[in-house]
MILUM-771750 format. One record per residue (C-alpha): x, y, z; residue in one letter. Coordinates in steps of 0.2 Angstrom, whole numbers, plus 5000, padded with zeros to 4 digits. Each point is the difference from the previous one (the first is absolute). Layout:
// MILUM-771750
XYZA...
END
This chain:
// MILUM-771750
500951085083X499550004981X501049894989X501350114990X499749984981X501449924991X500150034981X501249854998X498649885005X498750074989X499049894987X499650104984X498349974993X499949934983X499550174993X501750075006X501049864990X500850044984X498650004986X500849854991X500049905016X498150045003X499649944983X501049845002X499249975017X498350024994X500349884985X500749875013X498550015010X498850014986X498749864996X500249894985X499749824995X501049865009X501350004987X500450185000X499850045018X501650045010X500449925017X499650175007X498249994994X499849845010X500750075016X498850025014X499550195003X501050005016X501649934991X499850134987X499850145013X501549945009X501149994985X499450174994X500450085017X501749924999X500450074982X499350175006X501450005013X501349954987X499450154989X500250115015X501749945003X500550034982X499250185000X501050055016X501749924993X499950104984X499749864988X499350054983X498249945000X499950024981X501049854997X499149834999X499549925016X501149854997X501550114997X499850085017X500149835009X501949965001X500949905013X500950165006X498450105002X499149855009X501549995012X499850185003X498249985003X500249855012X501350105010X498850155001X498649885007X501249935013X500450185005X498250025004X500249875014X498849884990X500049825006X501049884988X498449924995X499350184995X501550034989X499849834992X498250044997X500450164991X501249924988X498849854997X498650134996X501250094987X500449834992X498149954999X499650174991X501550004988X499649824995X498350074993X500650174994X501549934991X499649814998X501349984986X501550065011X501049885011X499650035018X500849845007X501350115009X498750105008X499149855006X501649935007X500350155009X498349995008X500349825005X501650045008X499150145010X498749875005X501449895007X500750145010X498350055007X499749825005X501749995008X499850165010X498249985005X499850025018X498250025007X499850175008X499749985019X498250035005X499650145012X498149975002X498849874997X498249994992X499250045017X501050165002X499550074983X498249945001X499750085017X500650174994X499049984984X498449955008X500150145013X500250134987X498649934989X498849995015X500450185005X499650074983X498349905000X499650075017X500450184996X499450004982X501150024984X500650184999X499850104984X501449994987X501149884992X501349985013X498949935013X499449874987X501749964995X500549975019X498549885002X500549914984X501849985005X499549935017X498849884992X501449944988X501049965015X498649905009X499649904984X501849964996X500349955018X498649875000X499949964981X501850024994X499749994981X501450034987X500150184996X499349994982X498549905006X499850125015X500150164989X498949934986X498649955012X498250044993X498550025012X499049924986X501149864994X501049955015X499050035015X498449905002X498750015014X498749875004X499150055016X501250035013X501449904991X501350104990X501349924989X501450064989X500349914984X501450024988X499949904983X501449884996X500550104985X500450155011X501149905013X501849965000X499749815003X498650004987X498849935013X498450095006X500150085017X498550005010X500150065018X498750065013X500150185005X500250015019X498450065009X501050145009X500350084983X498150004994X499550165008X501550094994X499949944982X498150065000X500550175007X501350024987X498949954986X498550115006X501050155007X501850014995X500149934982X498750124993X501050145007X501549944991X499149974984X499350185000X498649954988X501049894989X499649814997X501149855003X499949825005X501750005009X500050005018X501550115004X499950184993X501450125000X500050195005X499950044982X498349914999X500749864989X500349825003X501649965010X501349904991X501349885007X501250145002X498950135008X499449875013X501949965004X500350195002X498550035010X500349865012X501950025002X499850195003X498549985012X500849865011X501650115000X499050145008X498949905012X501249875005X501750084998X500649874987X499449974982X499149834998X499749964982X498549894994X501049844998X500750025018X498349985007X500049824993X501649975010X499350075015X498349904999X500849834998X501450045014X498650055011X499049844997X501449885003X500550095016X498249985007X499949824993X501749924994X499149854994X499050104987X501550024989X499049924986X498650125003X501250154998X500449934983X498250004995X499850175007X501350074988X499449884986X501749944998X500549844990X501249945014X500550035018X501850054998X499650195000X498749975014X501449925011X501050164998X498650105007X499949875014X501850035005X499850194999X498449995011X500949895013X501450135001X498850145003X499049905013X501649965009X500550195000X498350045007X500149875014X501750065005X499350185001X498649935011X501249915011X501150165002X498550105004X499449885013X501750005008X500150195001X498350005009X500749875013X501750085003X500250125015X499650174994X499149944984X498350064994X499149885011X501150025016X499150145007X501550085008X500550184998X501450034988X
END
């Protein structure tokens, strides 16, 4: 079932912001010397994009609640309006951390759009929401492991390669989506690294050896990521580059690996939407890109509990605390699967069970 469009969740593009806000944002991101550059100009592109999207959601909220957008940007950000916005976000069933992120993004943008204003109250509100999010954080139970996802993805990819790619954009999008799942299952990169992949800059091939390399300045830990591309993905990546990606580009040029249905580079947000919508359709539940990281390390420690440190390395995390959370989740899923296997075995052995052979 296709996802129903919800206007309350929309992120307004910069061109749809009030004209004065557009000018302030352009100035904040503009180049200059070290003394005149704002902190926004020093943000990483992914940080600027995330904050821009957050402010786009704020402007959407203001538009729908009837706030006068002709007033100055700073005058619209009041404690009462922020409380209303946070309440609306909670009403959308967003996780506490997501609500915190939206308010934090608003704080970051207002700090550069109106730097002379006092925004300590807004930062304190974001900090309180962060504490609430941390207190309420409960890892979502896993319903599948890496092997479950990878098995479905590889079967689908091989089927297309055997039958040939059908004409049109939709078959190409379908193949791209399955390839996304396969790569994320085996190479669980953070979303901004995954969406920003370039076949020229990040994928290197030497003979039969493929590696993915992310420079330090593009990573969360400020450390270079270099990992081998598993052999099982090679033929599918080649098919995508040779057959699928040209169809998606439709004659346009780009060095980005992931191309949208509109023949443009995919953004962090479009990758998120594509993957969550696709997994909802094929698996019956939405799995966002970050969730693949949880699934990957949980699968690893189930198969080999002694490889907890390897799980940390797989996720390029600074410590093992988060990895331990995945270990607990993975063990719970393994236990539930063991229980199901035991019950199935008992049913086969009981009189009248599937393996009893008696007429019922």
